[in-house]
Phi, psi and omega in degrees: 000329178298319179296321179296322179294321177297319177298323181298313180296317181296319182289323178297327180294330182259008185297318181297317179298320181292324178298319177297319179297323180296321178297318179294324180298319179302326184287320185240021184294330181292338176281341179265333183236128179289082186243126179226152173280153187210150174263160180236114177270353183250045185235141176226161182242138171237105185224186179295339178291335178236038165110349180297123185297325179215141193280330188275094182264123184260332186209156182220138170208174182221138180271182188291336178271352177104359178287142181268147178232129181239129172265129180234174177283359176231032173125178181257138183237135170254133187233127179253009181103342181228326184220165183242141170252122191255130172247116178209185184263024172289120184297339179274354181277125178296339177258066186278134168232145187290318182244130187241353181271093182281149183260165191301129178049023182257053173224123182224153175249126186262340190104172183055034177066021184258116175249119180261139175208151177249125179227132184051040179060023176241142184262135180228155171233124182255127170275107188289345179277323182253352183063021176272142185238135177242131179261133179261123182234194181293341175297330177262012174094004181288125187261065176105212183283138177271116183247352178208136181230132186213146174235130183271186185289344175265012180065025174275141183263129177237147174224158168242127180245163187219127181258024186303319187272357181237008183227166174287161184304318183284348180250019183277123182226160166249141185239133172267120185232145180239142184270134174233130185297335181274315187254358183081215183268126180248143180280122177266327181196163177215148180224147177292136184282143175281185179293333180239149181279131171201131175198143177215144177241143176211153178240137175271181185288345174271007181065023168286145181261135177243122180251111178269126182233168182282331187257337187240002184077211180263130180245135182260137179227154170285169179287357173267352179098007179280130181285131182255303185200161170262138177237098187285110179251117194277140173214144184252125177261304178202178185292326189273337185227136183252125181229158174251073184259106180190163185240141177261152175211140179237129178273185184292343176268008181066025175285130184267123174247148179222137184244088177290155183299125176061027181228020175073227187230129174249148180233137183276127177263106183291339182292311181253006178056041179231157175268136180235142179278126177253339172224096189265078180228152182278063179226159178256126176256132182244339188223149176208150177202151178255131180273181185289347180260008178086005173281146177248128181255134180238140181221140169248207179299306181235015183251142176218119180234152173235133174248118182280182185292341177271358178093004181278135179264142173232132183266114178253015185299310183294323179297317179297319179293327178293326180283323185212126181277105182226164179239354179204131170267129185259331181196152170246139181212136177249123182274183186293341177266006179083010179280130179269122178259132177241109181274130180229178178278007177225027179121200186233144170252141177239122179247124180274121180249113181233148175292153181280106177281331187254132171274132182259138181223138177063026179280134177269152177278358180289150177288152179059228184291139177228252179272089179288126185251138181258266188272160177218132178209171186241142178269176182297325182271011175089003176286151180251132179239136177222156180258127173273112188291327183293316182266358180053050179216157178269139177244139182235142175209152177257180183296333183269351181286147174252340182234328183084175180211170182285138172264104188281140178252144178210163179160191184270079177208168185294150182295332182271356181288127175261104188295333187254008179296121180084356180286135180232315180259139172233141179223133182267144178289175187296331181266000182057036177262329182229152171235143183239146172214171181226143166222256172268357175219167169276123185251128181243122184240126176277121187286341181294320186220000178087007180295130189239137178237137177257138175242088186284351183296347180260015185301324183285355178252004184239160181223106185294337181268351181259190183288320179045067179289154177213138176220160172261125180279168181296338178269005177093349179283156176262146175234126177210174185123151188246358174219173178301315183289338183262352186296121191233138170256129182230131178259107182297333183289322184253344184080003181278149178217159178205153175279139178290315179255106181290317180225086181305132186270357180227169180299130188272076180248003182283129177248117186279143182239329185207140177245143171212126179289130184283159173286347172281121183304136176078010183238152181230134171271133183232121172269135183247166179281328190224002184224028173075219186247135177241146168247109187253129172273137184291358173276002175099027178231156175259115184276326182207155180214131180232128181207192186292341181247011182273181176237103006280157181275146171270160178268348177215148178265348184267102184258120185259336182202151184224140170225134181251131178279170177295333178275010177069013167279163189234146169249124184244126172265130186245166174267098178093351183248008179078211184251134180242130171258108184256124175242095185301320183298323182267356183055050179238141175220102183261131184257135173240122182228197183297332177291334177275349181116355178297143185297321183201153184277356175260104185258122185244350180207141178222126173227135179279154174225119185055218185254353190234000186230154172231140168261123188233116177266142184225182176285353179208072175113166179249129181252133174252111194248125173270110186287345178273312181275348181064031180252143179251138171241115189255147181232145184222188181303323181294343176270359177112005177290151178291329181196152180284336183263126179260162186257146173296137180072011188245073176206146188196148171239125184271183184288347178260016178066022172269146183250144182230127174229120180264147181223205185281357176205074175097187184239143176253127182241134183196167171252122183301339178298332177290335179282326182287343181268027182235057175284171175297135181285342183244142176280168172288135181242142173283114187263313183200169183221136183228142180214154172249119183258118183289337181287316178268349178057046177211165177263127182247131180237134182236132178275119180251016187300321189241012180281142179281331177256139184240016181286136180249134174246124183257124178284151176295348179264000176280111182291323174207161174219154184227129178257126179249142178220176179203161168244115181289061176229107202260010176263123184051037181294340177289348179259004176299144181248140182228152173219151185226157171213126180261101180298135183095352181223324182237142181257358182218167178277140178240131180284132174259005181064226179267005181283123179273043181198165173218143182236139177234141180247123172047062175294145174298152179299141180153184180252134182224166171227120177272123177254134181230128174242154181216162175212146181279185187299334181269357180099356178293127186277150175294151185275007177216162168249120180288128180238120183239112176292137180229128176243121176262114183281130178288158175295155195305324184282000175248006180279155182296322182293325179290319179296317178297318180298316178298321178296319178294319178298317179297317178298321179296319178296314179299317180297319179297316178297321179297315179297321178297318179294319179297317180296322177298314181296319178296320178295321179295318179295320178297320178295318179297317180298317180294318180296315182296321179293317180296317179298317183292317185280312187274300183294323179298319179296319180295315181293321177296318178297319179297317181295317181294317180295324178295321180291322178293317179294327181296327182292327183254003184277164176290162187296325184286344180260348184297318180298322180293314180294323178297320179296322178296319181296317180296317180299318179297318180296321178295319179297322178297317181296314180294324178295319179300319179295318180295316179299319180296321185290333181259356181284115183288352177279352179237072189240359181270165180298322181297324178294320179297314182294322179297317180292323178297320177297319178300316180298317181297319179295317183292324187262321188271318186296319177300339180261013179060036176251122180280146177227150182228122180250128180242128181237117183237124173054044180263148176263093189292342181265000182293137177275133178252146176293156182302315183293318180297316179299317180298309186296317180296316182295315183287331172295317178299311184295322178296323179294317180295319179297318178298323178297318180295320186278323194239358183234144174266064188265150174251336182223146176229130178248128180238127185228130177242129179216161171240131180206129177055038176083004180240151172256145181230148174230124180239127178237122184225143176232169182250019183267181176237157185290130178288149173271102183236174175294144184303129182280145175257010183281174181235038185301304182295321179297318180294322179298315179296320180297318179294322178296319179297323180295335179265002187060033178262165180249127182233128176214161187238154176221139184245013178280128179056051183107198181242135185226133178245130177244123176241115178256115185269149178279013180213163178277152175266000000 
């Protein structure tokens, strides 16, 4: 401390001189430091105007999935690129946190779902997966207010605490503490606090910790907390008090920077062990960060500087202020995609930092248009030549050149003649010895030395104010001319020329804009200014014509460039109509424009890359087009292009597979393979799910950001549901494009435009998989397809278990009815058996007794009474017989065919044999065990008995034949006798009528025959 006091006295003596030096430095600092103001074309703003809940952002960090977290003075915010999840102390907020005033740059992500933040000088850890929050207090070893929070390269958490508000003045200290999961926060070191609070922590690349304090300067510690050394870094506050107020920063090369108060930026020189000023300005720098390209960004309250890898500083302060009006920068942060976030008291700035894919050549420093470049071609020795349209001169450069030089032309022509005035197309001969162009003459340039020859004899076939295309054909001849009548073939070897159309058959109003030799021998594709596309045969005929009224129709007649595929389909670049894919064989013309993802609808250049890609230059950007996926990846000035507007006729691929596209300010050189290696660094993530439930009559939202399972179950009461997703790529994320396909419901992809969600209403019950694809603003596709299983639960009465249950209930009812019917039938059969038994036993006994008594009385009766008693006895005997027949017919124990035939034989014996009538019964193919229904048995038996009775009463028969058979699914009964009808008193009975009635009840057929006796035929609807 004694040494520090001596330094203090010495420095105060020189304070006045140093103040004067600082004033002088401000005047000539730009001569000492290469510092320039600069604009930023890769900058966006995130403020309250576009959704930021609160403007004063104090801290920024990013979790492992790519979601951004912002600490503000009114709470903690989680940002997915489209919406915010807010944590604050509003008691109605489900994401409640007790303290919401977060402090500057004190929000860090440690991993394992742990987000640390300091709010109201209190330390918290948020589990982002469960939203649970833990507060660290003195129970966990925290020694007072938390004023600094830091995480080192090993993901160890450090804090600086201050006991100023809980201790006496003489006991006020700051404590350096390190977190241990077992013991909590342990004190590594402590220093007496100054009159003012100041502390900063930084880690170098060896993971040593540097603690900058107000009273002791910067102190170095190991990552175990062992103190190594003091590094006194001087800063001047005022004349009366000496402080070490400054911040340390270490880049990836472990270069130590220090920002003393109001003294710009110092850099430590390890060679001479001295500090050197690299930005000698009277400003205070508080924050620094290194981006993915090795640039270091420095920020003060309102200052923003960039130091590139060569050590050059660029001042972006005014540009940042133009984008966002702020008064303090709180933190700098670089996310996983290399985007630089600048937290301010009025929102956030986002700066896109990208590697330079494109090499720039001949770019002017002038704003807007500069060195407009036209044609590009290659010489025999591999040099590249392009025409600068502004200066009307050719520029040449080799592979090793960084700037190029003029390719001088000379020859036998006037000194004032401008050989390239009006020249647009250049074409090299087959040997690459000469290049030709046209303006008001045919111009021939020897590439070896620039010797130039004019051929003015073709002046009447050329138009210096028009496009005047020219190409070299595969046979070495040149083709040029701007109308049908002017179209000329020229042989450079012989000097001979001829018109293609000797006598044009139509009005010559076609103005040619572009030539391409067709893959069809002897044919040329010609793009015109006003009449679409022509296919011209060099024999002087037009083979095909495509325009807005042709079949297929084009959408524009102004064709600026043509490319032919191996399958002879064509890609046409139009003026205002985008890109057309023309397939003549299929009569198809498909248009790709800005709605499809094309950078601009004015297409001036097309070059193929491999088999699936096209490079397309436009009036506003360069498009890299995948012809299979139909996706565009667009590039602009912010990606390193010299200018967004490209020039007509200015595109070329050299022999080394390098591509050249010239525009309104220089040429862009690149390898397309570098473009294909730029997919989105982040996959599509399922962020949240929302539904409206009619049963609860509310909207329910679920955060799916950190869930391991993503299956969604939809209730039958959900009227609609919405799936939200995001790509954690935050530059121009509002321009990201998405498309979806719901497997099991949709057979094709549907574009959702820039909407990061899809909504479905009342999907049918079933299992589905939602597929989501995305692409960023430039057309770069996401490296994954998000797949979300969705199950729509049917309403209960449509579920399988309910249907099965209903089926079981129905079966139970049917079974119960069946059992009830069976019980009824059994009861009926039992009743019939009981009735038949009662009739047989009781009534039969009474009738038998009556008959016997009548017969006994008849023996002793008077003669006049004998006939009466005899009649009573006969009637009783008949009643017994009829009762027996009735009892037999209802007795369920006698229900088989054999029982019926047996009873029929008994009847025949009882009735026919006493009358000396013989009977013969024939049974053929009968099923004697077949059960007959009671009604069928009754009707057949009583028809039979009525027939036998009729034979006894009305026929003088001696023989009766009875035949039973089954044939063709029917049973038959035939009863025939050999008698003749008796002459009796007319009967009043209904025998035949009853027989027919019984047959009808069985759906049987009954008919009679009287030839050779009497015959009855009964055809039954069932087999016997």
